[in-house]
GUZA-56785 format. One record per residue (C-alpha): residue in one letter; x, y, z. Coordinates in steps of 0.5 Angstrom, whole numbers, plus 2048, in hexadecimal, padded with zeros to 3 digits. Last residue first. Layout:
<atoms>
AXYZ
...
</atoms>
This chain:
<atoms>
S8D387E87D
V8CE87987D
Q8C8878881
L8C4872881
T8BE86F885
G8BA875886
L8B5871883
T8B587687D
F8AE87687A
T8AC877872
W8A687A870
G8A387B869
G89D87686A
P8A287086A
S8A9872869
D8AC86F863
E8AA87585F
S8AE87A863
H8AB880865
C8AE88186C
R8AB885872
V8AF883878
A8AD87F87E
S8B087D884
S8B6881886
S8BB87E88B
L8BC87C892
V8C2877893
S8C4870894
A8CB86E895
D8CA86989A
R8C5865895
L8CB864890
A8CD85D892
Q8C685B893
A8C585C88C
P8C985688A
G8C485188D
Q8C0851893
P8C4852899
A8C08528A0
A8BF8588A4
A8B985A8A0
S8B58548A2
A8B68558A9
P8B285C8A9
P8B68628AB
T8B68648B2
Q8B486B8B3
T8B686F8BA
S8BC8718B7
S8B98758B2
P8BB8738AB
T8C18788A8
V8BF87C8A2
T8C487C89C
Q8C4882898
T8C4884891
N8C588A88D
Q8C4888886
Q8BD88B885
H8C0892884
P8C489087E
A8BD88D87B
M8BD88587A
V8BF881874
T8BB87B874
E8BD874876
E8B986E873
E8B686A878
I8B986587D
S8B585F87F
T8B385F886
D8B785A88A
Q8BA86088E
S8B785E895
G8B686489A
G8BA86A89D
L8B886E8A2
V8B687489E
S8B187189A
S8AD876897
S8AC875890
N8A887B88C
S8AF87D88B
L8B288288F
P8B588988E
P8BA88B893
V8B988A89B
S8BA89089F
G8B38908A2
S8AC89489F
I8AB88F899
C8A6891894
S8A989388E
P8AE88E88D
A8AA888890
P8A388988C
S8A7886886
S8A488887F
E8A988D87E
G8A889487B
S8AE89787F
A8AB89D880
S8A689B885
P89F89F885
P89E8A488B
T8998A2890
H8928A588F
C88E8A0893
H88B89D88C
I89289D889
H89489988E
K88E89488E
K88F893887
R896892887
R89588D88C
L890889888
T894889882
D89A887886
I896881889
W89387F882
S89A87F87F
S89D87B885
S899875884
H89B87187E
R8A287187E
S8A1872886
A8A386B888
F8A986B884
T8AB871888
A8AA86E88E
L8AE86888D
A8B486C88A
L8B4871890
S8BA86E893
S8BF87188E
L8C586D88B
R8CB87188A
M8D0871884
N8D6875883
K8D987387C
G8DF86F87C
S8DC86B876
T8DE865879
I8D786687E
L8D3868878
E8D5862874
G8D485D87A
F8CD86087C
G8C985987B
E8C3858877
Q8BD85687B
H8BC84E87B
A8BD84D883
F8BB846883
A8C2843883
Y8C4848889
G8BE84688D
S8C083F88C
R8C784088E
R8C5842895
S8C283A896
G8BC83989A
G8B783D89D
R8B083F89B
A8AE8438A0
G8B284989F
L8AF848897
R8A884889A
G8A984E89E
E8AC852899
S8A7850894
V8A2852899
S8A585989B
R8A685A893
K89F85A892
R89D85E898
V8A2863895
T89F86388E
D898864891
S89A869895
L89D86D890
Q89786D88C
P896868886
K89386B880
L89286587A
D89385F87E
L890861885
K88A865881
L88985F87D
F88985A883
R88485F887
F87F860881
A87F858880
L87E857888
V87885C888
P87585A882
V875853885
I87285588C
C86B85788A
I869852885
A86C84D888
T86884E88F
A86284E88B
L863848888
A86584488E
I85F847892
T85B84488C
L85E83E88C
W85D83D894
V85683F893
V85583A88D
P858834892
Q852835897
L85483489E
L85583B8A0
T84E83D89E
S84B8378A3
Q84F8398A8
A84E8418A8
S8468408A7
G84683B8AD
V8418408B1
F83F8468AE
H83B84A8B3
F84084C8B8
Q83E8528BC
S8368508BE
P8388498C0
F83E84C8C5
I83F8468C9
R83C8408C5
F83F8438BE
L8468448C2
T84683D8C3
Q84383B8BC
S84983E8B8
H84A8438B3
L84E8488B7
A8528428B9
V8548408B2
M8568488B0
I85A8498B7
T85E8428B5
F85F8448AE
Y86184B8B0
F8658498B5
G8698458B1
L86A84A8AC
S86D84F8B1
G8718498B4
W8748488AD
V8768508AD
F8788518B4
V87C84B8B6
H88084C8AF
N8818538B0
I8838528B8
V88884D8B6
T88B8528B1
W88B8538AA
F88E8598A7
G88C85C8A0
T88485B8A2
D88085E89C
L87F857898
C87D85489F
I87885A8A0
Q875859899
V87485189B
S8708538A1
V86C85989D
V86A853898
I86884E89E
V8648538A2
L86085589C
A85F84E899
T85C84C8A0
A8588528A0
T855851899
T85484A89A
V85084B8A0
A84C85189E
F84A84D897
T84884789B
Q84484B8A0
Y84084F89A
D83F849896
A84184688F
L84383F891
P83E83C88D
V83C835890
G83E82F88B
N84082A890
S84782C88F
Q846833890
T84483888B
A84883D887
E845842882
S844849886
L84A84688A
V84F847885
A84D84E882
Y84C851889
P85284E88C
V856851886
F852857887
F85485988E
L85B857890
V85D859889
V85A860889
S85C861890
T86485F88E
Y863865889
I86186A88E
G867868893
Q86C86888D
A86986F88B
I869871892
C87086F893
I87287388C
F86F87988F
F873879895
E879878892
K87887E88E
K876882894
N87C880897
F87F87A89B
L885877899
L88887D895
N88888389A
L88F886897
Q89288689D
G89087F89E
P89287C898
E89987F899
Y89B87A89F
L89D87589B
K8A3879898
P8A687889F
Y8A987189C
E8AD86E8A2
L8A98718A7
S8A386E8A5
R8A68678A3
Q8A88678AA
D8A18678AD
P89F8628A8
V89B8638A2
D8938648A0
Q8918648A7
D88B8628AB
F88A8618B2
I8858668B5
G8818688AF
M8818618AC
A87F85E8B3
L8798638B3
V8778618AC
P87785A8AE
L87385B8B5
S86D8608B2
T86A85B8AD
Y8668568B0
V8658598B7
I8648608B8
N8638638B0
Y85E85D8AE
L85B85C8B5
T8568618B5
I8548608AD
F8548588AE
Y8508598B4
Q84B85D8B0
D84A8588AB
Y84D8598A4
V84985C89E
T8468618A1
Q83F8648A0
A83F86B89E
S83886A89A
F83B86C894
G836867890
C83B861893
F83F86088C
F84286788B
G843868892
F848862892
W84D86688E
F84D86B894
H84D866899
V853862896
M857869896
T85886889D
F85D86389E
A861864898
F86186B89A
N8638698A1
K86986489E
Y86C86A89A
F86B86F89F
F86F86B8A4
Y87486889F
C87686F89D
L8768728A4
F87B86C8A7
R88086C8A1
C8808748A3
M8818738AA
R88686D8A9
L88A8718A4
Y88A8778A9
S88C8738AF
W89286F8AB
R8958768A9
G8958798AF
H8978738B3
V89D8728AE
L89F8788AB
L89C87D8B0
L89E87A8B7
R8A48768B4
Q8A787C8B2
L8A58818B8
F8A987C8BC
R8AF87F8BA
F8AD8858BE
Q8AE8828C4
S8AA8818CB
F8A38808C8
S89C8848C8
Y8968848C4
D8908898C4
S89488E8C8
A8928938CD
L89588F8D3
V89B88D8CF
A89D8948CE
Q89C8968D5
I8A08908D7
G8A78938D9
E8AC8968D5
Q8B28908D5
G8AE88B8D2
S8A78898D0
I8A688B8C9
G89F88D8C7
V89B88B8C1
G8958908BE
I89188E8B8
H88D8938B4
A8928988B6
S88F89E8BB
K88F89A8C1
I8978988C0
M89989F8BE
S8968A28C4
I89989D8C9
D8A089E8C6
N8A28A38CB
A8A089E8D1
G8A689A8CE
D8A78938CA
G8A58948C3
I8A18918BD
A89C8948B9
L8998908B3
T8958938AD
V8908908A8
A8908958A2
R88B89A8A0
K89189E89D
H88E8A589F
K88A8A48A5
K88E89F8A8
I8958A28A6
L8938A88A9
E8908A58B0
V8978A28B1
V89B8A88B0
L8968AB8B5
A8978A68BA
K89F8A78BA
Q89D8AF8BA
L8998AD8C1
P89F8AA8C4
T8A48AF8C2
V8A88AF8BC
R8B08B08BC
C8B18AC8B6
C8AD8A98B1
I8B18A38AD
V8AE8A18A6
A8B189C8A2
K8B089A89A
C8AD8A1899
A8A78A2895
C8A38A189B
A8A68A789E
T8A58AC899
L89E8AA897
V89C8AA89F
F89F8B18A0
E89C8B4899
L8958B289C
E8968B58A3
M8988BB8A0
D8928BF8A1
A8908BB8A7
E8968BD8AB
L89A8B78AC
A8A08BA8A8
H8A08C08AC
A8A28C08B3
Q8A48B88B2
W8AA8BB8AE
L8AC8BF8B4
V8B28BA8B6
P8B38B48B2
F8AF8B18AC
L8B48AC8A8
T8B28A98A1
L8B78A489E
F8B78A4897
H8BA89E893
F8B389C891
T8B28A288C
C8B98A2889
P8B58A0882
T8B38A8882
L8AC8AA884
A8AE8AA88B
N8B28B1889
S8AB8B5888
S8A88B288E
F8AE8B4892
S8AE8BB890
R8A78BB892
L8A88B9899
E8AE8BE89A
Q8AA8C3897
R8A48C289C
V8A98C18A2
S8AC8C88A0
Q8A58CB89F
V8A28C98A6
T8A88CB8A9
H8AE8C88AD
G8B08C38A8
S8B48BD8A9
I8B28B88A5
I8B78B38A3
F8B88AF89C
V8BE8AA89C
E8C08A8895
T8C58A2894
M8C189D898
D8C6897895
D8CA89889C
T8C48958A0
L8BE8988A4
M8B98938A7
K8BF88F8A9
C8BE88E8B0
S8C58928B2
Y8C48978AC
G8BD8998AF
I8C08998B6
N8C589E8B3
V8C08A28B0
A8BC8A38B6
T8C28A58BA
E8C48AB8B5
Q8BC8AD8B5
K8BB8AE8BC
D8B78A98C0
G8B08AA8C1
T8AF8A48BC
L8AA8A28B7
V8AD89D8B2
W8A989B8AC
I8A98948A9
K8A58928A3
I8A388B8A2
N8A488889B
A8A588189E
L8AC88289C
S8AC8888A1
L8AA8838A7
V8AF87F8A5
A8B58848A5
I8B28888AB
T8B28818AF
E8B987F8AD
P8BB8868AF
V8B88868B6
G8BA87E8B8
E8BD8808BF
Q8BB8878C1
L8C088C8BF
K8C588E8C3
D8C58968C4
E8CD8978C3
I8D089E8C5
A8D58A18C1
T8D98A78C3
A8DC8AD8C0
G8E38B18C1
L8E58B78C5
L8E38BD8C0
M8E58C48C2
M8DF8C98C2
D8DE8CF8BE
Q8D78D08C0
E8D28CD8C5
I8D28D48C9
Q8CD8D78C4
E8C98D18C3
Y8C78D08CA
A8C58D78CB
A8C18D78C4
A8BD8D18C7
L8BC8D48CD
R8B88DA8CA
D8B48D58C5
E8B28D18CB
R8B08D78CF
Y8AC8DA8C9
D8A88DE8CF
T8A88DD8D6
A8B08DF8D6
K8B48DC8DC
D8B88D78D9
A8BA8DC8D3
C8BC8E28D8
S8C08DD8DC
H8C38DA8D6
S8C58E18D4
E8C88E28DB
S8CC8DC8DB
W8CF8DE8D4
I8D28E48D6
E8D58E18DD
W8D88DB8D9
E8DB8DF8D4
E8DE8E38D9
E8E08DD8DD
S8E48DA8D7
L8E18D48D4
D8E48CE8D1
K8E18CA8CC
Y8DF8C38CB
A8DD8BD8C6
L8DB8B68C5
A8D78B38BF
L8D28AE8C0
T8D08A78BD
R8CB8A28BE
L8CE89C8BA
G8CB8988B5
N8D18958B2
H8D189A8AC
L8D18A08B1
L8D889E8B4
T8DB89D8AE
A8DF8988AA
Q8DD8988A3
K8DC8A08A2
S8D58A38A0
V8D28A38A7
N8D88A88A9
L8D98A88B0
H8E08A68B0
D8E18AB8AA
S8DE8B18AE
T8E38B08B3
I8E98B08AE
N8E68B68AB
M8E48BA8B2
L8EC8B98B4
E8EE8BC8AE
Q8E98C28AE
N8EA8C38B6
C8ED8CA8B5
P8E78CC8B2
H8E38CC8B9
L8DE8C78BA
R8D68C98B9
E8D58C58B3
L8D88BF8B5
L8D28BF8BB
V8CC8BF8B7
T8CE8B98B2
D8D28B58B7
A8CC8B58BC
G8CD8B78C3
K8D28B88C8
C8D48BF8CB
Y8D98C08D1
L8DA8C88D3
R8E08CA8D7
I8E18CF8DD
R8E88CE8E0
G8E88D08E8
E8ED8CB8EA
P8E78C68ED
N8E48C68E6
R8DE8CA8E4
V8D98C78E0
I8D58C98DA
V8D18C38D7
S8CE8C28D0
M8C98BE8CD
R8C88BC8C5
K8C38BB8C0
R8C18C28C0
I8BA8C18BD
N8B78BB8C1
N8BA8BE8C8
F8C08BC8CC
D8C18C18D2
L8C68C68D3
I8C88C58DA
A8CB8CB8DE
L8D08CD8E3
L8D28C68E6
T8D88C78EB
Y8DC8C18EA
T8DE8BC8F0
V8E48B88EF
P8E68B18F2
R8ED8AE8F0
G8ED8A78EE
M8EE8A88E7
E8E98AD8E7
T8E38AC8EC
T8DD8B18EB
T8D98B68EF
I8D48BA8EB
T8D28C18EE
G8CC8C68EE
P8C68C28EE
T8C98BD8F1
R8CD8B78EE
S8D08B08F0
R8D68AB8EE
F8D88AC8E7
V8DE8A78E6
F8E38A98E1
G8E88A38E1
F8E78A08DB
N8E189C8DE
R8DD8A28E0
A8DE8A58DA
A8DB89F8D6
T8D589F8DC
V8D48A68DA
L8D38A58D3
A8CF89F8D4
G8CA8A38D8
E8C98A88D3
D8C88A28CE
P8C289F8D3
S8BF8A68D3
Q8BC8AA8D9
A8C28A78DD
K8C28A48E4
Y8C98A18E6
V8CA89D8EB
L8D189D8EF
E8D48988F4
G8DA89B8F6
E8D889C8FD
S8D18998FE
L8CA89B8FA
E8CD8A18F6
E8C88A48F2
S8CA8A88EC
M8C58AC8E8
V8C78AD8E0
T8C68B48DD
H8CC8B48D9
C8D28B88D7
L8D78B78DD
S8D98AF8DD
L8D98AF8D5
L8DD8B68D5
R8E28B38DA
F8E38AD8D5
F8E58B18CF
E8E98B68D3
H8ED8B08D6
T8EE8AD8CF
H8F08B48CC
A8F58B48D2
D8F88AD8D1
G8FA8AB8D8
V8FE8A58D7
K8F88A18DA
V8F38A48D6
S8F68A28CF
E8F889B8D2
L8F089A8D3
L8EF89D8CC
S8F48988C9
D8F18928CD
D8EB8928C8
C8E688C8CB
F8E18908CF
C8DB88D8D3
F8D88918D9
D8D588C8DE
P8DA88C8E3
D8D98948E4
A8E08978E6
L8E089A8ED
P8E78968EE
N8EA8998E8
F8F08968E5
P8F088F8E8
T8E988F8E7
F8E98918E0
D8E988A8DD
L8E988B8D5
R8E48868D1
E8E88818CD
K8EA8808C6
C8ED8868C5
H8F18858BE
T8EB8878BA
C8EA88E8BE
K8E388F8BF
G8E48968C2
Y8E989C8C1
T8EA8A18BC
Q8EF8A78BB
G8EE8AD8B9
N8EE8B18BF
I8E98AC8C3
S8E58A88BE
C8E08A38C2
K8DE89C8C2
N8D98978C5
F8D689A8CC
S8D08968CD
M8C88978CD
I8C38938CF
N8BC8958CC
Q8BC88E8C9
T8BA8918C2
L8B58908BD
T8AF8918C2
G8B38938C8
T8B58998C5
K8B289A8BE
D8AB89A8BE
S8A88968B8
F8A28988B3
I8A18928AE
Y89D8938A8
E89A88E8A3
V8968898A8
Q8918848A6
G89387E8A9
L8928818B0
E88B8848AE
E88987C8AF
N88B87C8B6
L8878838B8
T8818818BC
T88487D8C2
T8888828C6
R88E8828CA
A89187C8C6
E89787B8CB
A89E8798C9
A8A28758CE
T8A78788D3
N8AC8758D8
C8B187B8D7
Q8B68778D4
S8B28718D2
C8AE8758CD
F8A88728CA
M8A68738C3
H8A986C8C0
Q8A58698C6
D89E86B8C3
W89986A8C8
N8978718C9
I8968728C1
F89386B8C0
Y88E86E8C6
S88C8748C2
H88B8708BC
G88686C8C0
L8828728C2
R8828748BB
I87F86E8B9
V87A86E8BF
E8788758BD
V8778748B6
S87286E8B7
V86E8728BC
Y86D8778B6
L86B8728B1
S86786E8B6
I8628748B5
P8608718AE
V8618758A8
V85E8728A2
T85A86F8A8
N8558758A7
L8518718A1
I84B86E8A6
I84A8758A9
V84A8798A3
Y8468748A0
S8418758A5
W84187D8A5
F84087C89D
S83A87789F
L83787C8A3
F83788189E
A83487C899
N82E87A89D
F82D88289D
L82D882896
F82987C895
N82387E899
D81F87D8A0
V82587B8A5
P82387C8AC
P8228778AD
N8258708A9
W8238708A2
P81F86A8A0
L82186389D
Y81A86089D
S816865899
Q81B869898
F81E864893
L81D86888C
S82086E88F
G82786B890
V82786A888
E827871885
R82787688A
E82B87288F
W83087088A
V831877888
A83287A88F
N836874891
G83B87688B
V83B87D88D
A83D87B894
L842876891
I84687B88D
V845880893
G84887C898
M84E87A893
C84F881892
V84F88289A
L85487D89B
F859880896
G85888789A
F85A8838A0
I85F88089D
W86288689A
L8618898A1
V8658838A4
L86A88489F
T86C88B8A1
N86C8898A9
M8718838A6
L8758888A3
R87688C8A9
D8788868AD
I87D8838A8
S88088A8A8
T8818898B0
R87E88D8B5
K8828918BA
F87D8958BF
K88289B8C1
T88589D8C7
R8858A48C8
G88C8A88C8
S8918A78CD
N8958AE8CC
Q8908B28CF
M8908AD8D5
L8978AE8D6
K8978B58D5
T8928B68DB
D88B8B98D9
P8888B38D9
G8898B28E0
A88C8B88E3
F8918BE8E1
I8948C38E6
V8948BF8EC
L8998C28F1
G89F8BD8F3
Y8A28BB8FA
C8A88B68FA
A8AA8B08FE
E8AF8AB900
T8B38AC8F9
N8B68A68F6
R8B18A58F0
L8AA8A98EF
V8A68A58EA
C8A48A98E4
G89D8A88E1
R89A8AF8E2
L8A08B48E1
L8A48B78E6
M8A68BE8E4
N8AC8C38E6
Q8B08C08E0
N8AB8C28DB
T8AB8C98DC
L8A98CE8E1
T8AB8D68E1
Y8AA8D98E8
K8A68DF8E9
K8A68E48EF
D8A18E88F3
R8A18E28F9
W89F8DD8F4
Y89E8DC8EC
L8A18D68E9
T8A18D68E2
G8A08D18DC
C8A38CD8D6
F8A48C68D6
R8A78C18D1
D8AA8BA8D0
L8A38B68D1
K89F8BB8CC
N8988B88CC
N8948BE8CE
P8908C18D3
P8918C98D3
E8978CD8D4
C8998D08DB
V8978D58E0
V8988D28E7
E8968D68EE
G89A8D68F4
N8958D58FB
F89A8D18FF
S8978D0906
A8968C9906
L89D8C8903
N8A08CC909
N89C8C790E
P89E8C190A
D8A68C390B
G8AA8C2905
L8A98C9902
E8B08CA902
A8B08C88FA
T8AB8CD8F9
V8AF8D38F7
S8B58CF8F4
I8B08CC8EF
S8AF8C58EF
Q8B48C08EC
R8B38BA8E8
V8B88B48E6
K8B78AE8E2
M8B88A78E3
N8B98A28DD
T8B389E8DB
E8B18A18D5
G8AB8A08D2
D8A98A78D1
L8A38A88D6
E8A28A18D9
A8A98A08DA
T8AA8A78DD
E8AE8A68E3
I8AF8AB8E8
Y8B48AE8ED
C8B38B48F1
L8B78BB8F2
G8B58C18F7
H8BC8C38F8
P8BD8BD8FD
E8B88B78FC
S8B28B7901
S8AF8BB8FB
S8AB8C18FA
L8A68C48F5
L8A68C08EF
L8A18C28EA
L89C8BC8E9
D8998B88E4
A8958B38E7
A8958AD8EB
V89D8AC8EB
F89E8A58ED
Q8A18A38F3
N8A88A08F4
N8AA8A58F9
E8A58A98FC
L8A08AF8F9
K89D8B48FD
I8978B88FA
I8968C08F9
D88F8C18F6
G88E8C68F0
V88A8C18EB
R8878BC8EF
V8888B58F2
N8858AF8F2
M88A8AA8F1
W8898A58EB
K8848A08E9
E88589A8E5
N87F8968E2
Y87F8908DE
D87D88D8D8
D87F8878D4
T87B8828D8
A8758868D7
D8768868D0
K87787F8CF
V87187D8D4
A86D8828D0
T86F87E8C9
I86D8778CC
S86787A8CE
L86587D8C8
V8678778C3
L8638728C8
A85D8768C8
L85D8778C0
P85E86F8C0
V85886E8C4
I8538738C2
T8548718BA
T85186A8BA
F84E86B8C0
W84886F8BD
S8468698B9
L8458698B2
S84086B8AD
S83E8718B0
I83A8768AC
Q8338768B0
P8368738B6
I83A87A8B7
L8408788BC
Q8448768B6
L84487D8B4
I8478808BA
L84D87B8BA
L84E87D8B3
F84F8848B5
L8548828BA
F85887E8B5
Y8598848B1
T85B8898B7
N8608838B9
A8628838B1
V86388B8B1
E86788B8B7
Q8658918BA
F86188D8BE
Q86788B8C2
E8698928C4
F8628938C7
L86288C8CA
N86888E8CE
V8668958D0
P85F8928D2
L86288C8D6
F8688908D9
T8658968DB
I8638958E2
I8698908E4
N86E8958E1
Y8708958DA
K8758998D5
S87C8998DA
T88289D8DB
V87E8A28E0
I8828A88E1
C8818AC8E7
N8868B28E8
S8818B78E7
A8818BC8E1
Y8818C38E2
Q87B8C78E2
F87E8CE8E2
K87A8D08E8
E87C8CA8EC
N8838CD8EC
Y8818D38F1
E87D8CF8F6
R8828CA8F6
D8888CE8F8
N88E8CB8FB
A8928CD8F5
R88F8D18F0
V88F8CF8E9
R88E8D38E3
R88E8CF8DC
E88F8D28D5
E88B8D38CF
E8878CD8D1
V8838C98CC
S8868C38CD
V8828BD8CA
F8828B78CF
S8818B08CE
V8808AB8D3
F8838A48D2
H88089E8D1
I8848978D3
M8818918D0
</atoms>
């Protein structure tokens, strides 16, 4: 487990003097040494034990062990507790030691000047002083910081660029005054004082820790921030110890059980005091108290502690060993899952932790990065609009263009299919040439020419690289740049432009510009940016062209760029006179040198020049989605999982991807955007939405949070309003968020919604979010493995998240819940027999069973069957879990193991103990052997009760096991065999001869088990314990079946039908449902929903799930649904799917379920959308075969609403359910 040192900045400003450690040490700046581990050789044992004994159960068992070492109160041997306790502590210690590792960085100090060489990591935050490259340039890769693998350029200030000689650097004594440590990766503000002059420092002069030096032989830098003060570490946050909700509940239950144990001890101690005073005192002459007991009260006090020891098995320590073993097994299943293996990158899924598997079955919110997580992070030039004419994606062009004959410098991997654009370039169209000239000049791409004509572009963003590559292929080739020039090849002719200024992109401007002078001396500004921003700055004469281009970009049109999920930019230019340039250059220079409000002054200067531009056109870049992303989002939405996208990209790009992955759909007619720049404006926007959200259109809102929203909406006094607003929306996309703001959004949901959260990302900028969420998932993709190293689970494709949650997560939760319910049941049934026995043994703390049975009960006799159930059990197959996402909801609502279920298990265990004690007691007290000898002796009673207990709990686990494997059979029947073998061996002559003082009851087990009355007693006790359970389960299955019950029943029936074989017509002949002939011939549109089965299953079970969900949402301050529907799907789905029924099959299943009477749906319910299955999912074989007339309609299945309120007298209970079967229009 990685542990990052945290640092809270209290500095107002930082002063650093180069090469002067004595001066810098006065400020006590942090060193650069960071240890990313919790332990070392000396501290491991004490620290690890301290952490383990913070678990309530471990402390509880240590306390019991101490009690067992006191002979006056111990009725059991000390080894019954110390052996399992030592085993648990040892296993956990080994696991913690394996997870922990140690890593140290270069030990440098603030103020030192260090040299970096090519491909080295930057060890601290450095001010770049000089470089081996001309003009003080160096190239870096920032994947560890912002997740971008594209190269970026940094440049030293000119006054230090010449200090390349080590002797000059050694004598450098400049002093830097700058901002204190902070987490802003894209901002740095400081001033260098040297030789009585001051020089402004910006982020372009900084090399941040975590970057990698590329394509630069060497550079020198002055350490400004070190260790925990670096921006990387300021953004990393602390690694938190993650525990599941079941772990937290178990701690609470252990405390309750301990209280219950104390109460039982008090009752039995009081009984002991009364018995010793009234009866025991009469036997003192031959049964005296053991020293130092001298009165009945002290004897009762000791009796209390004796019973605490005897009854401690209500929570045996083997519970925690078993939990860890089960979790380990679940982790291996994830690692071994071939459906989550990516053959392209040869990467398997990996469970990097063993403690969170069941939490995967309870996720309600997913926070996803965009680039590289939902998308492939591979951009392609897709479409463009030039002077009102659109190009790209032509239907008549079937083959990609070959640019080689036209342009020998073309990129052979570039793909474009519209030959009309190439023809426009060839004929010399002025607008087309200017369009691609802009793309070849207006950028910050770096070019590397490996050989003559072999160019490699290093861009800060993939879309910028795609635009420059497009210009390259159409004849405008960017070749190289210096700080003052840009060299291109235009239609085969080399051209060098003088670079006068770069007006760089930022979050507020949403555009970038360059000002260049061409060889003829003409000065021109080229600008590209978001259409919403750039179109406002055009000259009025562009109105007609702007309208045409806007139509091309308009999302509401049928054939638009944006509708296809493309990243769009508008392009414009402006000619400048020499006078205009000189005046603006002077104002820009003043703004650039300003020491206060520098960014605002620069923004004003940029705004001044970027006016009255001439529109050239627009571009559309496609960042292709990963395979299966839309299907995965749709299926997860059906499982009532809300998906939020948190991205550092601009708003337009995020919206485009939202449409591509089907998070956003055309039925979302209302789009709500928070864009306020002040606290009051943000608060007003939030409250405005809250009032509008009370209308029926609530779930058609899209909430976007771009630009400066994070500066105010996440503040403490507005965080609740933010959460309520966001959670009322159908889809949430947060734009322009920093790594820590991603984590803050996750923390707010955890705090106010108390829901299980999952964060998934692929870059170093996602690490904070991954650590903050309950579950962190890393994607091993284009942006390194830092996210993977910080995650709890990792794989290579977003689509695998569907299987991780709906299959492995749901199964892990189900198995753990069943395991815990059975474990508490069997141990209360075992332990409470001692309690009842106390009333018949003078409260003497005598045990019913011998100590070997007590020791072996949880280790041998009952441990393996419950382990097999906890590891292998499943209610429905994996394919059905994917077909019916609504099966996931019980985990979200904590239905399978909670305080109520715990008390039910306890009650069943207590009932079983009553039967196991009093039935043998009543029968054996009057029974005799065949020779007339009474059977009412202690050892016969103990053997009978123990045997009945083992048989009853074995039968019970057979009933609880839903999926039988060979291992289950071996463990269940093998455990019974072990019991009888060990029981006979413990009462054998052989052991008596070897250990005569330990094994007294020779042959008693054999003689007892040979008596028919004993077996009749065992059978009677078993029947009384099991028959009520069977009756209750049959009634529940018949009267209130769960969705899983119906799906499982359906799977079994389909399996039998598939195995039956025979003639097809027999299947048709026995399909007794009424046909659809009348409806078909009526000419009405009829569509059969694939959700019919699951809605049928929810007939008796949907309302109570909805009630629980409404209670939970009200408790968590969630605004109520305005729709008034009983189905949870419309009010909770966070994706793009329309309101859904409780049925959840999206992959299509058999539709042989009978058709319910159709119910008229509300207008907003009638929006339907077909969800396509993921390519990785294979339908069951039975679904592929035709099964009666319904087969012809199966392919037309759609998603529809599930249940509406109906007051028809014919509907049982006043409810009628539409199976989503028929939609008539």
